[in-house]
N, C-alpha and C positions, 0 to 999 in steps of 0.2 A: 445783145446781152441783157438779160432781165435784171432789173434793179433789185437789190436785196433789202431795200427800205420797205418797212411795213408801215402803211398809212393808217392812221387812226380811224378814218371814216370807212375803211374797208375791213377793219379788224373785227373778229368774232370775240366780243368781250367775255363771253362765258367760258372760253377755253384759253384765253390769252391775257389773264390778269397781270402777269409779270410785264409783258410787252406794253400793255395799256398804261401801267404805272410808269414805265420808263419814258413813254412818249409824253404823258401828261406832266412829268417832272420837268420836261424841257419846253413846255408850252406856256404861252402868255395869252392874255385876253386883249381884245380890241373891240371898241364900241364904234360902230359905223354911224354916220350922220343920221341914217334912217332907223336907228335904235336896235340894230342887231348886235348881240353880244357873241362874238366869234372867238374861237381858239385859233391862235397862230403859232406856227412852229415849223421846224425843218421837216418833220414827218407828217405834216398836215397839208393837204391840197384841197382847194375849193373852200366853200363856206361850210364850216362846222360849228354849229350853234352850241354854246355851253349848256343850255338847258336840255338839248337833245342828248348830249353825252351824259349828263346827270341822270336823265330818264333811263338810258340804256344801263348805266351802272346800277341804278336802283332796281331795275327789273332783274338783272343778273343776280343781285344780292338776294332778292326775294325768292327767285327760282332755286338758286343753289342752296340757300339756307333751308328752304322747305325740304329739299331732297337730302340735305345734310351730307353732301359729298365733297365738301371743300377740304383740301389738304391744309396743313398748318401754314405752309408757305403761301397758298392762295388766300387764306384768311389775313395774313400779314399784308400782302399786296392789296387786298380789298380795303383794309383799313387805311393804308397809305393813299390809295386812290380817293377814298372818301375825304380824307384830310386835305389832299391837294385840291379837290373840288371846292371845299370850304374856302381855301386860300384864294382860288381863282374867282369865286363869287365876291369875296371881300375886295379884291383888286378891281373887279368890274364895277362894283358899287362906287368905289372911289373915283374911277374914270367917268362914270355917269355924272357924279356930283360936280366934276370939273368941266363937263361939257356944257354946251350952250343950251338955252331953254328949249329950243325946237327938238334937239336930240333927246333931252330929258323927257319931253312930251311923247316922242315916238317910242322910247323905251317903256314908259308907263303904259302906253296903248298896247304894245306888244305883250307886256306882262298881263294886262287885263284880259286880252283875247286869246291867249295861248293856253294849252292844256298841260304844259310841262311844269307849271308852278308847283305842283305837288312833289315833283322830283327835287326841286330846289329846297322845299320845306323839309323833305326827308333827309337830305344831305345836311342842311343847316342844323336841324335839331338832333342829329346823331343817330337817327333811326337806321340809316343805311350802314353806318359803321357797326352798329350793334348786330345787324344781320350777318356780318362777317365774323362775329365773335362766336366761339364754340358754344353749343347749347348748354353744356355743363357749367360754363362761366357766366352766362347771362343772368342778370338780376332782375 
């Protein structure tokens, strides 16, 4: 019998914003000793990096905003996803600050040498959330 559970790391973000939102709402962050910031939850299997999820969401926001084919519900879910990612980043930052020096060093090195930091910046400054806003409302 095939499981009906949809796993976030196999999910097509561009067409399943509702399911992505539901899964992220039940997810938490974990910081490993070696500085990985991972999402954990019932519907997540394997290592799923928070920055990779943010990069995928940011890419979907850019592509779907450019084609202007988001429905009103999808825009709402996109904004909820962007807000949830902000919350997850804040929680990960708090966990990193509570971790030992070596873990903090590994986190810093990963942030320095990975390319997903632009996604985090776009999530944090609201750029991604604005991309999910209808064009006639954007200021």
